[in-house]
N, C-alpha and C positions, 0 to 999 in steps of 0.2 A: 504493500500500500504506500503511495507517495507520502513523503514526509509532511507536505503541507496539509494533506487530508487528515493525517493522524493527529496533527496539532489542532485542526479545526473541530474534529469530532472526538468525543470521549470514546475510548476503546470499548468495544462490545465484549462483555464478559464471555469467557469460553463456554461453549455449549457442550454438555456431556455427550460424548459420542460423535460430535460434529467434526467433519474433516476440515483440513486447512482451507480447502476451496469454499466450503460452506461458511467458515468464519470470514473469509475475504468478501464473500457475497453479502453477508450481513453488514459488514463495515461499509461496503460500497453503497448499499441502500441507505444506510444511516447518513452517510456523507451527502448523498443527493438530497435527502430531506432537509438536512441542516443548511446546505447552501441555498436550496429553494426557499426555505423559510426566510432567510436573510434577504434574498432578492425580492421575494413577493412583498415582504414588509417594507422594503425601501422603495421599490419601483412599481409595485402593483402587479396584478396578473397580466394585463395587456402589455405592460412595459418590460416584462421579463421573458427572455427567449430561452429555449432549450439549449441553444449553443452556449449561452452565458452560464447556465446551470452546470452543464457537463464540464465546461472550462474551469469553473470554480471548484468543482469536486475532483478535477483531473482524472476523469474517466471518459470512455467513449460513449457515443450516442447508443451504440449497441448495448452497452451495459445499462444505460437508462431504460431502454425498451425491454430489457430482460426483466426489470422489476415493475415498470409502469407502462400502461398502454399509451400514454401521452401526457401532455401538460396538465390537462384537467385531473387525471388520476393522481399525478404528483401533487397538485394543489390540494386534492382531497386528503392525501396523506399528511400534508403540512397542517391542514385545518384540524384533523384529528389530533395531531401532536400538540398544537397550541391549545385546543380545548381540554385535552387531557391534563396538560400542565396547569391550566387554570383551575380545573377541578381539584387537582391534588393540592394546589396552593390554598384554596379555600378550606378543603378538608383538614389540612394540617393546622390551619388557624383555629378551627372550631373543635378539634378533637378533645381538647382538655377542658372545654367550657362545660360545666355541669349545670349552671343556671340557664334555663331555656331562653330567657329574655336577652341575657348577655350573649348566648350562643347565636341568636338571630342577628343582633347588632354587630357582633364580630364577623359573622358571615357576610353581612352587608358591606362592612368596611373593606373586607378582603376582596369582595367582588368589585367594589369601586376602585380598588388598587389595580385589579386585573384589567378593567376596561380602559385604563389609562396607559397600559403597556403598548408600545408601538406595534408589536406583532399581533396582539389580540385585536387592537383597534382596526388595523388594516386588513388582516386576513379574515377574521371572524365577522366583524361588524360591517366593514365597508365592502369587502369583496365577496364574502361567503355566499350571500343570497343570490347574487347575479351569476357567479361562476358555477355553483352547485345546483341552482334551481331551488325554488321555495321548499318543495317537499323533501328533497335530499338534505337541504340545510337544516330543516327542523328535525329530521331524523337524527342527524349527527349531533345536534345540540342536545337533544333529549337523551341521547345515549350517554352523555357525560355530565353536563352541568345540571340537568333536570333532577338527577338522582340526589345530588347534594341539596338542592332546594327542597325536594320532597322530604328528606330527612329532617331538615330544620323545621319545616312546616308541621311535621308530625309531632315533634317535641313541643312546639309552641301551642298547638291545638290541645295536646294532652294537658299541658299546664293550665290552659285556659278553661278547662272543663268542657270543651266542645267534644262532640262525638268523635271517638277515635276509630272511625270506620275507614277501611282502606279506600273505598270509592270516594268518600267525602274528603279524605286527605289528598287524594289525587286531584280532585276538583279544586280545592284551595291552592294546591301546589301549582296547577296549571295557570290559575289566575295570577298568582304571585310571580310565577316565572315570566309570564307575559309582561307584567308590569316592570320587572327587573330588566328584561330585554329592551323595553322602550326607554327606561331610565339610562341603561348602558349606552344606547345609541345617542341619547341627548348629551351625555357626558363626553362621549368620544368626539362628537361633532361641535362641541362648545368652543368658543374662542378662549375661554378660561376653564379647562377641564377640572381643575382643583375646586374652583368656586361652584361649578355645576355639581360636582360630587358632594360638596358640603350641603348644597340645597337638597339633594336627594336623601342624604343621610338624615337631615333634619326632618324631612317629610315622613320618612319611614319610622323614625324615632317617635314622632308625635302619635302615629297610628298605634305602634306597639305600646306606648305609654298609656294611651287611652284604654286599650284592651287590658293591660296589666292592672290599671287602676280599678276597672270594673270588677275584676276578679278579687283584688285585694280588699275591696269594700263590700264583699258579699254578694256581688251580682252573679247571675247565673247565665252566662252566654248561651248555654245549651237551650235555654227557654225561647230564644229567638230563632232557633233552627226549626225548619218545617218538618213535620212528621213524614 
């Protein structure tokens, strides 16, 4: 593997029973995704050529087509990687939070950090829907970020005394997930992303504080739920 690629990409851990050829193939694929992520983030999908990607990874076009059917397939791999990294970032932030309200706020803050990252903003928010198509875009997002949101919503609903029913949790999670997507887009497109993120955090904090206050003062949110 060329030295420049080995410096660019963390080495892939040895796979039990994998041949040297398989190890090299895995490293090549990772290098292509790493380079593509950097170029898509900086130049956008339309502004990035396959020639630039293979040149950056120091591999041949044949090697690229061995792993990906074309530029869109490579973009999808980058999209999955950026989304997975974002989900792991949020999951790590909330894993030690035992208080449900703090868990929700910490998850929100972590999400607002993610949407201000150049790679997430460009690849997921700006380019993802157009390149992947709406249905594929939603499918990919729900495969990663939605699971984290659903976990947070389940904890908050349980603490609030709302029905801990799987279908109801999913309904709340989809509504909240949609709101977060919209908020993320507004933050990413804002002239001052930090100020926009602060406004989103304030708005969600007010909503959560209202629900928490209702619970703390003996209210029964479940009573407003339809039978």
